[in-house]
C-alpha positions in Angstrom: 6.0 -29.4 35.3 8.2 -28.9 38.4 9.0 -25.4 37.1 5.3 -24.6 36.8 4.8 -25.6 40.4 7.7 -23.4 41.6 6.5 -20.4 39.7 3.0 -21.0 41.0 4.3 -20.8 44.5 6.1 -17.5 43.8 3.3 -16.0 41.7 -0.2 -17.4 41.7 -1.0 -15.4 38.6 1.7 -17.3 36.6 0.0 -20.5 37.8 -3.1 -19.7 35.8 -1.0 -19.1 32.6 0.9 -22.3 33.2 -2.3 -24.2 33.5 -3.6 -22.8 30.2 -0.3 -23.7 28.5 -0.4 -27.2 29.9 -3.8 -27.7 28.3 
């Protein structure tokens, strides 16, 4: 999950993808 947070900070777009994958 930490990686998702880091990516989200660098690229908000990736944050959305990470959220979908988390579900």
